[in-house]
N, C-alpha and C positions, 0 to 999 in steps of 0.2 A: 504494500500500500504506500509506503513512504517513497518508493521509487516512482510510482505513478504520479503522486502529488508533485514531485520534483520535476517530472517531465511536463506537467501542465503549467507549472510556474515558469519554467524556462520558455515554453512556447508563448506565454503571455508577455514575458519580458522582451522576447524577440519581436513580437508584433507591435508592442509599444515603441520599441526602438525604431522599427521600420516606419511607423507613423510619424515619429519625431524627425526622422531623416527626410521623409517626404515634405514635411512642413519646412524644414531647413532649406531644402532644395528649391521649394517654391519661393521662399523669402529671398534667397540669393538671386533667383531669376528676376523677381520683381525689382530688386535693387539695381541689378545690371541694366534693366530696361529704363528705369527712371533716371539713373545717373548718366546714361548715354544721351538722354534727351536734355539733361541739364547742361552737359558739356558740348552741346551742338556748336558747330562752327558758325561764327558770325562773319559777315563779309569783311575783307580787309579794307582799311581806310585808303581813300584815294585823295591825295593832296592836290589842290588846284594850282598851287605855286611850285610844283615839282618837289625836289628833295628838301626835307626839313633841316634847318640849322639847329643842331643841338650843342650847347656849351657843355663840354666835359668838365665836371666838377674838379677843381684843383685838388681838393682833399682826397677824392677818389683816385686821382692820378698818383698822388704821393703815396697813398696806401696800397697802390697797385690793385685797385678794385676794378674788375672788368666783368663783362657778362651781357646777358640779354635781359631786356625789360619788355614786358607786354602790358599794354594799356587797353582798356575798353573805354571807348569814347561815346558819349551821348551828344548828338549834334543838334544845333538849332536849325530851323528851316533855311536860314541863309548860309549854312555851312560852318558856322562858328562852333566852338566846343562849349557845350552847356556844362558838362562835368566829365571828369575822367576817373577811372577806377584802376588801381594797380592790380593786375592779375598775377604778376610774378616778376621777380628781380630784386636786386639790392635796393633798399630804400633811398640811399644817397643818389644812385643813378636814376631811380624812378622819379625823384623830384625834378631832376634836370629834364627828363623826358616830358613830364607834365608841363613844365614851363615852356618847352618848345612847341607843344601842340596848342597852347593858348594863343600863340601868335599866328597860327595857320588857319586856313579855310579848307574844308573838305567837301567832296561831292559824293552822292550816292545815298545810301540808307540813312536812317536817323540814328543808328548806332553801328559801330564797327570796331574792329580790333587792329591795333597798330603795334609793330614790334621794332624795337631799337636794339642795335648791337653796339656795345661800347667795347672797342678794341684798344690794345696797347699802342 
């Protein structure tokens, strides 16, 4: 009798674990779908005046800070920058990039992504 009870308990534990595993897989699938929609690509920014002039921060140059900065821009109907949000990059470099986009005019969508590469 003890052996039979153990077999039934083991079967219940396996089925409970299987249900939990199915729930976990469903949750992972839902997260994957929702995060891919969140990180959808926005169109790149197109400057009306050509290449943007970015002033490389002197402190960053002295500290040998280089890299890539990505900004998300919200544009006004006339193409000016309403606001900018840093998506990635060093904060010191990002502030220089944000200053550069304030002076520029863009065309296209009402929001876009712009990337700056700060090299040595």
